[in-house]
C-alpha positions as CSV (number, residue, x, y, z in Angstrom):
1,M,139.5,158.3,105.9
2,D,142.1,156.6,107.9
3,G,141.8,153.4,107.2
4,R,141.8,151.7,111.2
5,K,138.4,150.4,110.4
6,R,137.7,147.0,108.0
7,S,134.0,148.7,106.8
8,D,135.4,151.3,105.4
9,V,138.0,149.4,103.5
10,R,137.4,147.5,100.2
11,V,138.6,145.8,97.2
12,G,140.5,148.3,94.7
13,Q,140.7,151.3,96.3
14,L,143.1,153.5,96.1
15,V,145.6,154.3,99.4
16,N,148.3,154.6,101.4
17,I,150.0,152.0,103.8
18,V,152.8,152.1,105.2
19,L,155.1,149.1,105.2
20,K,156.6,146.9,108.0
21,E,160.1,148.0,106.7
22,H,159.0,152.2,107.0
23,Q,157.5,152.5,110.2
24,R,160.3,154.5,112.1
25,T,160.1,156.8,109.3
26,G,156.1,157.3,108.5
27,E,157.1,156.8,104.4
28,L,153.9,156.2,102.4
29,T,154.0,153.8,99.6
30,E,150.4,154.6,97.2
31,G,148.9,151.4,95.9
32,V,145.3,149.6,95.8
33,V,144.4,147.4,97.6
34,K,144.3,143.8,96.6
35,D,143.6,141.7,100.0
36,I,142.7,142.6,103.1
37,L,144.1,140.5,105.6
38,T,143.5,142.3,108.9
39,N,140.2,140.0,110.7
40,S,139.5,142.3,113.6
41,G,136.6,145.4,113.1
42,T,139.5,147.6,114.2
43,H,143.4,148.4,114.2
44,P,144.3,151.4,116.2
45,H,147.6,151.4,113.5
46,G,145.4,151.0,111.1
47,I,144.0,147.4,108.4
48,K,146.5,145.6,107.6
49,I,146.2,144.7,103.2
50,R,148.3,144.0,100.5
51,L,148.5,145.9,97.6
52,E,148.1,144.9,94.0
53,T,152.0,145.3,93.4
54,G,152.3,142.6,96.5
55,E,153.3,144.6,99.4
56,V,152.1,144.5,102.6
57,G,151.1,147.5,104.7
58,R,149.0,149.2,107.1
59,I,145.8,151.7,106.0
60,K,147.0,155.3,106.8
61,E,144.7,157.6,104.5
62,I,141.9,155.8,102.1
63,L,142.8,158.1,98.7
64,E,139.8,157.0,96.8
65,N,136.9,155.1,97.9
66,V,135.2,152.4,95.4
67,E,131.7,151.8,94.9
68,D,130.1,148.4,95.8
């Protein structure tokens, strides 16, 4: 999944995000979702989240699903 639908994103998932400072290069950062920051149902550039490390970025790829 590519992370553009908020309903696909869950706290605890392993994801790849692009940080604001890496938007031009597209460099990805892997981490675990701590908070979902985007309120709308979808976003064309990816749902904005905060990782457990405190880094904030938009999801480019969901690597692991977490069961409810």
